[in-house]
C-alpha positions in Angstrom: 13.3 -24.8 18.7 11.8 -26.9 21.5 9.5 -29.8 20.7 7.4 -28.9 23.7 4.0 -27.6 22.7 3.6 -23.9 23.4 1.1 -23.2 26.2 0.0 -19.5 26.4 0.7 -18.0 29.8 -2.2 -16.7 31.9 -0.9 -13.1 31.3 0.9 -12.2 28.1 4.1 -10.0 28.5 6.0 -8.1 25.9 9.3 -9.8 25.0 11.2 -7.1 23.0 13.4 -9.7 21.4 10.4 -11.2 19.6 9.2 -10.0 16.2 12.0 -11.0 13.8 13.0 -8.4 11.2 10.6 -5.7 12.6 11.2 -6.3 16.3 12.6 -2.8 16.7 9.4 -1.0 15.6 6.8 -3.4 16.9 5.4 -2.6 20.4 2.1 -3.2 22.2 1.4 0.5 23.0 0.4 3.5 21.0 1.5 7.1 21.0 4.7 9.2 20.2 8.1 8.2 21.3 9.8 11.5 20.5 9.0 15.1 19.7 9.4 16.1 16.0 7.3 18.3 13.8 6.5 17.1 10.3 7.9 19.1 7.4 5.5 21.1 5.2 5.9 21.9 1.5 4.3 24.4 -0.9 1.2 22.4 -1.9 -2.1 22.0 0.0 -1.8 18.2 0.0 1.0 17.0 2.2 1.7 13.2 2.1 3.8 11.4 4.7 4.6 7.9 3.4 6.9 5.1 2.2 6.8 3.2 -1.1 5.2 0.1 0.4 2.0 -1.3 -1.2 -0.2 0.8 1.1 1.9 3.9 0.3 1.9 3.2 -3.5 -1.9 3.2 -3.5 -2.0 6.9 -2.6 0.8 8.2 -4.8 -0.7 6.3 -7.8 -4.0 8.0 -7.1 -2.4 11.5 -6.9 -0.5 10.9 -10.1 -3.6 9.7 -11.8 -5.5 12.8 -10.7 -2.8 15.0 -12.0 -2.8 13.1 -15.3 -6.5 13.9 -15.6 -5.7 17.6 -15.2 -6.7 18.1 -11.6 -4.1 20.8 -10.6 -5.4 20.8 -7.1 -3.9 17.3 -6.6 -0.4 18.6 -6.7 1.3 17.3 -3.6 4.5 17.1 -1.5 5.5 13.6 -0.6 7.7 13.3 2.4 9.6 10.0 3.2 8.8 8.3 6.4 11.4 5.6 7.1 9.4 3.2 9.3 12.5 1.0 10.0 13.9 4.1 11.9 10.7 4.7 13.8 9.8 8.0 12.1 6.1 7.1 12.3 6.3 7.4 16.1 7.2 11.1 16.1 4.7 13.5 17.7 4.0 15.1 14.4 3.2 11.9 12.6 1.1 10.6 15.5 -0.8 13.8 15.3 -1.8 13.0 11.7 -2.3 9.2 12.3 -2.7 8.1 15.9 -2.2 4.5 14.6 1.4 5.3 13.5 1.1 3.6 10.1 1.9 5.0 6.7 0.5 6.7 4.6 -0.9 9.8 6.3 -2.3 12.9 4.5 -2.8 16.5 5.6 -5.1 18.7 3.4 -4.5 22.4 3.9 -7.0 23.4 1.3 -9.9 23.1 3.8 -11.0 25.7 6.4 -9.1 23.8 9.0 -6.3 21.4 8.0 -7.9 18.0 7.4 -6.0 14.9 8.5 -6.7 11.6 6.7 -5.2 8.3 7.6 -5.6 4.7 6.4 -4.9 4.2 2.8 -8.4 3.2 1.8 -9.8 6.3 3.5 -7.3 8.5 1.7 -8.3 7.0 -1.7 -12.0 7.6 -0.9 -11.3 11.1 0.4 -9.4 12.1 -2.8 -12.0 10.4 -5.1 -14.7 12.4 -3.4 -12.7 15.6 -3.4 -11.9 15.5 -7.1 -14.9 13.6 -8.3 -12.8 11.0 -10.0 -12.2 7.2 -10.1 -15.3 6.6 -8.1 -18.5 5.9 -10.0 -21.6 8.1 -9.4 -24.0 5.3 -10.4 -25.2 3.8 -7.1 -24.8 0.2 -8.3 -21.3 0.7 -9.7 -20.2 2.9 -6.8 -21.3 0.2 -4.3 -19.4 -2.5 -6.3 -16.3 -0.3 -6.2 -16.6 0.3 -2.5 -17.2 -3.3 -1.8 -13.9 -4.3 -3.5 -12.1 -1.4 -1.7 -13.3 -2.8 1.6 -12.3 -6.3 0.4 -8.8 -5.2 -0.1 -8.6 -3.6 3.3 -9.8 -6.8 5.0 -7.8 -9.2 2.9 -4.4 -7.7 2.7 -3.5 -8.3 6.3 -3.7 -12.0 5.6 -1.2 -11.4 2.8 1.2 -9.0 4.4 1.0 -9.6 8.1 0.1 -13.2 7.7 1.7 -15.0 4.8 4.4 -12.4 4.1 5.5 -12.3 7.8 5.7 -16.0 8.4 7.0 -16.9 4.9 9.6 -14.2 4.5 10.4 -12.4 7.8 9.7 -14.5 10.9 12.8 -15.7 12.7 11.5 -19.2 12.7 9.7 -21.0 9.9 6.4 -22.4 11.3 4.8 -24.9 9.0 1.3 -24.4 10.3 1.4 -20.6 10.1 2.8 -20.7 6.5 0.3 -23.3 5.3 -2.6 -21.5 6.9 -1.8 -18.2 5.3 -0.7 -19.6 2.0 -4.1 -21.3 1.7 -5.9 -18.0 2.4 -3.7 -16.0 0.0 -4.4 -18.5 -2.8 -8.1 -18.3 -2.1 -7.9 -14.5 -2.3 -6.1 -14.7 -5.6 -8.8 -17.1 -6.9 -11.4 -14.6 -5.8 -9.7 -11.9 -7.9 -9.1 -14.3 -10.8 -12.7 -15.3 -11.0 -13.8 -11.6 -10.9 -11.4 -10.6 -13.6 -12.3 -13.4 -15.9 -15.4 -11.5 -16.9 -14.4 -7.9 -16.0 -11.6 -5.7 -17.4 -11.2 -4.0 -14.1 -12.0 -4.9 -10.5 -15.2 -2.8 -10.4 -16.3 -3.6 -13.9 -15.5 -1.6 -17.1 -14.0 1.4 -15.4 -10.6 1.9 -13.7 -11.3 3.0 -10.1 -9.8 3.4 -6.6 -10.6 -0.4 -6.1 -7.9 -1.2 -8.7 -5.5 1.3 -7.2 -5.9 -0.3 -3.8 -5.7 -3.9 -4.9 -2.9 -3.7 -7.6 0.1 -2.8 -5.3 -0.6 -5.9 -3.2 -2.0 -8.6 -5.5 -0.7 -7.4 -8.8 2.9 -7.6 -7.7 2.1 -11.0 -6.0 0.6 -12.4 -9.2 3.7 -11.2 -11.1 6.0 -13.1 -8.7 7.5 -9.9 -7.3 6.4 -10.2 -3.6 8.2 -12.1 -1.0 10.0 -14.2 -3.7 7.0 -16.5 -3.4 5.8 -16.9 -7.0 6.8 -20.5 -7.4 5.7 -21.4 -3.9 2.2 -20.0 -4.5 2.1 -21.1 -8.2 1.0 -17.6 -9.2 1.1 -18.4 -12.9 -2.3 -20.1 -12.5 -4.0 -16.8 -12.0 -3.9 -15.7 -15.6 -6.7 -13.1 -15.4 -5.0 -11.4 -12.4 -1.8 -11.3 -14.4 -3.5 -9.8 -17.4 -5.1 -7.1 -15.2 -1.8 -6.4 -13.4 0.0 -5.9 -16.7 -2.6 -3.4 -17.9 -2.4 -1.4 -14.6 1.4 -1.4 -14.6 1.5 0.0 -18.1 -0.2 3.2 -17.1 2.3 6.1 -16.9 0.7 7.6 -13.8 1.1 4.2 -12.1 4.7 4.0 -13.1 5.3 7.4 -11.6 3.3 6.7 -8.5 5.3 3.6 -7.6 8.5 5.6 -7.7 7.5 8.1 -5.0 8.9 7.5 -1.5 10.5 4.3 -2.8 13.8 3.2 -1.1 14.2 -0.2 -2.7 15.3 -1.4 -6.1 17.5 0.3 -8.8 18.2 4.0 -8.0 16.5 5.1 -11.3 13.1 4.0 -10.0 13.5 5.6 -6.6 12.2 9.1 -5.8 12.6 9.5 -2.1 10.6 12.8 -2.0 8.3 14.4 -4.5 7.5 18.1 -4.5 7.0 18.8 -8.2 6.4 16.9 -11.4 9.9 18.0 -12.5 11.3 15.7 -9.7 10.8 12.8 -12.0 14.2 12.8 -13.6 13.5 9.6 -15.4 10.1 10.4 -16.9 10.6 9.3 -20.5 8.5 6.4 -21.5 11.4 3.9 -22.0 12.9 4.6 -18.6 9.6 4.4 -16.8 9.1 1.0 -18.3 12.0 -0.3 -16.3 11.1 -3.0 -13.7 12.6 -3.8 -10.4 
């Protein structure tokens, strides 16, 4: 690495070699790279996703809805391997022009309804099934505020800290310090909130918890980017207490298995088309951790 300070050029150009681990899928233009229709299963809800934190939000929500008895929440979950560029197919871009997972197609409507962005999908499903979103205006607003907080904060965690700490080809002290500071501030925001509240929105479990847990719950448990010691996550005791309670929910344990391609095979369910697809759905096996 050169000691010469970097001076941005007058006009930026795309260097394909840049980007570290994800260089093969990062590009400065949108749109499809190849023609390919998306598969369609037997249920009205068709999910195209991957078991990343953003994908887990939606599969947890769907499994929680089914656990409540909402049979209309039955779904097919199709695996989108982003490392192979499947999110750039013409079919996927037609559902999400931003080419990010997850993406949902709802065929129960008069015309098939596409829904993209994980927070939007959570809100759409909560509205559709009248669940996990308070009807009281004050509680509903609090829930939505925290949902928007997650959508605005997580890029600092994933694209900021996670990228420069775990994936960037070069360790940059300034970048790691800058984003580590912000991530610890975000954890402190949550820790202070959860010191006086059982769940993020208050007394009730909502889509705010489903949105925040996959990112910050795993971080507080030391399971993300192998950064627990670096960030001293043991300090955030209220976040850890909350994360443990969410993780103990059977629907959460099922949801985190769907479209998962990492960890032990017994907690991976690459595609989900029926409840019977969970071959390891006894309580003791669902309790297994990564």
